[in-house]
N, C-alpha and C positions, 0 to 999 in steps of 0.2 A: 617540771622535769624536762630536761633537754634531750633531744635525740642525738645519738652518736652519729657523727658524719662518716660517710663512706670514703675510704682512701683508695681502695681498689677491689675489683671482683674478678675472679678467674674461674674458668670452667675446665674440666678435664673428664676423661672417661677412665674409670678404674674398676676392674672386676665386674663388668656388666652394669655399672651404675654411672649416671651423669653426676659429677661432683662439683658443687659450687663452693668456693672459698671466698669469704668476704673479710677484708681487712678494714678496720675502722681507723680513723685518724688518731684516736687515743691509744693505739697500739694493740687493742684487743682484736681477735679474729674468731670466726666460726665457720664450720664446714657443714654443709647439708647435702644429702644424696637423694637421687631419684632413680629407681630401678628402670631398666629398659622397658619392661611391661607397662609401668606407669607412664613413662614418656610417650609410648605408643598410644595409650588411651587418651592422653591429653591431646596429641596430634589429631587423632580421629575425631575427638569431640570438637575441636576448633574447626576442622573441615566440615563436620556435620552441621555446625551453627554458623557457617560462613556469612549468611545473609544478615543475621541479626547481631553477630558478634557475641562475645562473652565477657563478662566481668569476672574478676577473681572469685567472687562469691558464687556466681552462677556456675562457674567451672567446678568448684568444690561440690555444689549441690548436684550437678549432673554426673559426678563421678564419686559416689559415696564410698566405693571400695578403694579409692586412691587416697592415701594420706594427704592432707592439705599442704604440708611442706613440700612433698614430692611434686604435687601439681604446680606449685609456685615456682619451684626450681625449673621445671620443664618449660613453663610459660616464660620465665625470665630468659632462659637460654634461647628460645625461639624468637623472642623480641631482639635480643642482642645480635643474633645471626641474620636478622632481616626477614625471617619467615612470617612474622606477624607484625602488623602495624596497629597502633593504638589511636583511637579517636574518642575523646570524651570519656575516658576510662573503660572503653570497650575495645577488646582485641579482635582483630579480623585477620584472616589469612592474607598474605601479601601476594599470593598467586592462586591459581585454580588447582594447584597440585600440592597443597600444604603437607600432606602425609609424606609424599615422596621427598619434598624439600627437607622436611624434618629429619627423615632417615639419612639423607645425604649429609646433612650437617653433623649428625650424631657420629656417623662412621668416619667423616673427615676428621673430626676432633679425636676420635679413637686412634687414628694412625699418626696423628701429629707427634 
């Protein structure tokens, strides 16, 4: 089985949700959403685990009430906006103010 290749990925805010739309090279696309509350939970979790970082799996385990897809959308957005850096599959805050940075990026996207 071959994996479909990514052609483009965009984020937007709509009706209180972070929305990620992915277009694949074969013409297919999909859209996933993350509520603002789930986004905040992800940001706080990353800030709380700044020293050891998180993997996607440890993020999912730390936030059992946040759907895995929503956590993944939030993490992907934070990586794209430079709020999170990744080393050896672990994600770390790029600054000492991750939650504030995350909220600035969310609201900046909201008004674009």
